[in-house]
N, C-alpha and C positions, 0 to 999 in steps of 0.2 A: 817357314813362318806362315804359309798360307796353303790350305788344302783345297784344290779345285774340285775333287770328287765330293768332299763334304759340302762345299758351297753349292754344287749342283743338287745335292740331296736336300739341302735347306730350301732351295727354290722349289723343288718338287713337293716338299712337305708343307710349305707355307704359302706357295704362290697363289693358289686359288683363293685363300682367305684374304691375301693382300689385294687381289683384284676386286673382290667383293667390297672390302672396306674403302678402297680407292674410288670405286664406282659410286658408293653411297655418298662419300664426302663431296665428290665432284658434282653429282646430280643435285645435291642440296645447295651447293654454291651457285650453280647455274640457275636453279629455281629462284633462290632469293635475289639473284642479281637481275633477272629479266622480267619477272612477273610483278606487275604494278602493285598488287596487294601485299606482296612480301618485301618489296624493295626497302621500305622504311625500316625493316627489321634486319637488314643485311649485316650490320655491324653489332647489333644488340644480340641477336639470336645466333646467326651463323658464325661470325667471327668472335662473338662474345661467349658462345657455349659450344657449338657444334665442332669447332676446330680443336676443342679440348676433349670433348666426349668421344667422338667417333674415332680419332686416331688412338685414344687411350685403350679402346677395346682391342685394337690390333696389338698395341704395345704389351698389354697385360698377357694376352694369350701367347703371343710369339716369344716373348722373353722366357716364359716358362717352357715352351716347346723346344727352344734352342739348346738349353743346358739342363736345368734341374729335372725336367721330365725324362730326359734321356738317361740321366744318372739313376733316377728313381726306378725306371722300368728295365734297366740293364743294358740298353743299347749303347751306352757310352763305353761299356767294357769292350764291345765289339769294335767300336771306332778306334779305341786306344790300343787294341791288339794288333792293329796295322802299324807300319813304321811311320807314325805321325806323333809329334810331340804335343803335350797338353797346350803349350803356348800357341802352337799352330791351330789347334782345335778351337780354342777360345777366341783367337784373333779372327779366324774365318767366320765363326758365328757372329761375332760383333760386327764384322764387315758386312755380312748379309743384312743384319739388323739396320745398320745405318743407311746402306744403299737402298734397301727396300723403302724406308721412310723418305729418303730423298726422291725416289721415283714417285711415291704417292703424292708428295707436294709439288713435284714438277708437273705431273698431270693436272693437278688441281689449279696450278698457276696458269697453265696454258688454257684451260677451260675458262678460267676467270677473265683472262685477256680476251678470249674469243667472245665471251658473253658481253663484256664491256664495249667491244668494238661494234657489236650489233645493237646494243641498247645502252648508250653512255649514261653512267650513273651521276646524277646531280647530288652533290654532298648536302644540299639543303634538305634532302629526305632522310638524312642519317640520324635524326632525332638526337638523343642524349650523347651518342657515341662521338659525334663530330665536334660537339661543344663550340659551335660557332664557325666551323670550317666552311668555306665557300668554294664555288667552282665545281669542277668535275673530277671524278676519280681518274687518276692517270695510270699509265703503265708502270711508272716508277713506284707509285703507291701500292699497286697490286703485288708487285715483286717484293716490296718491303713487308707487306702484310703477310704474305705466304712464307717468306724466309724467317720472319719472327715466329710464326706459328710452328714452323719446322724446328727451330731452335728449342722452343718450349717442349715440343714433343720429344726431341732428342734428350732433353733433361730428364723427362719421365722414363725414357728408354734406358738411359744410363743407370738410374736408380733401380729399375726393375731388373735389368741385366745383372746388376750387382747382387741383388737378393737371389736371383736364379743361380748365380755362380757360387754363392756362399753356402746355400742349403742343398743337401743331398736329397731331401724329400720335397717333391713339388708342392705338397700341401702347405708347407711352411713358406716357400717362396711365393706362392699365390696369396697366402694370408698377408704377408708383409707388403707385397706389391699392391695387392688389392686395397689394403688400408690406405696407402699413400695416394693412390689414384682416386679412391672413393672420397677421401677427405678433401682432396684437391677439387674434385668436381662439385661436391656438395657446397664447399666454401665459395666456389665461384658463383654458383647459382644464388646463394644467399647474399653475396656481395652485390649482385645486380640490383637488389632492392635498394641498395644505397644510392644508385643512380636515379631511382624513382622517388626520392624524397625522404626515405627512411635512413637517416644518416648513420644511426648506430649500426646498421647492417653492413655498412661499407667497411667496417673493421675486419670482416671475414676475408677481405682480399689478402690479408697478411698470412692466411693459412693455405693459399692455393698457388700452384705453379702458374696458373693463369694470370696472376698479377705481373708476371714477367713479359706479358704481351700487352703493349700499350698502343691500342688502336688510335686513341685521340692524338697521341704524339705524331703518328704517321700521317694522319689526315690533315693535321695542322702544319705539317712541314717542319716539325721540330726534330731534335736528335736524341730525345730522352730514350726512345725505343732502342737505340744502338747499345747503350750501356746495359739495359735489361737483357738484350739478346746475347751480349757477351757473357753476362752472368749465367744465363741458361746454358750456353755452350760450355762454360767452365764446369758447371754442375754435371753436365753430360760426360765430359772428359774424365772428371774425377770418378764418377760412377763406373764407367767402363774400365778404367785403370785398376781400381780397387777390385772389381769383380774378376778381371783377368788374372791379376797377381794372386788373388785368393784361390781361384780355381787351379792355377798352376802348382800351388804349394800344398793344398789341403789333401787329407786322406780321402780316398774314394773307395766305396764298397764294390771293388771289382772282383 
């Protein structure tokens, strides 16, 4: 059910890219958290946009690399020529995908905790994102913020992995995955104008996966974010399951 050699190959093929994206996300987080000029934008820009945009780049490229691109260029034929079942292949690739994203957000969480310990964040600086929240950013809030971001990223990962598993040509997988991610990012950016007084623009939040990440709920100590996070995890689960089952049963050009 799990192929260790394939898992190691996935690390070798995608590890450098993972490190680069993780470094970018983490550095942005630290910068927004500790520099006085950027602190007021921590929740509007970093948690409002960057935690969707930066991981989405990794999700889009890696989902394609793990399945559809290998089918497209013929390397999947070599993998399946060994005594390994399709179910083991797709489970291994999905496992790498999930674990790599978990590692990305774990590093980001630790960096955020470290930055906050050095320069404690006063929620009064959070502008529109806090909606009246007071006090200081706590360890619990940081963990909740990053776990919720992780769940939303997993939702995108599940959808893109599904497309990568369905299509034998990487151009189709990239087209469908890119459309989902592109629309989600664009709608998220447009919806931010709704928090700046342009109420009609706030309706764009219904077109983005970013709406499953509720910063205000976490900062205000409410539990609305829990339901949204569960929805994101369910979307991820469904996407990975459909992709895995489809790949295991479909005809491959081997």
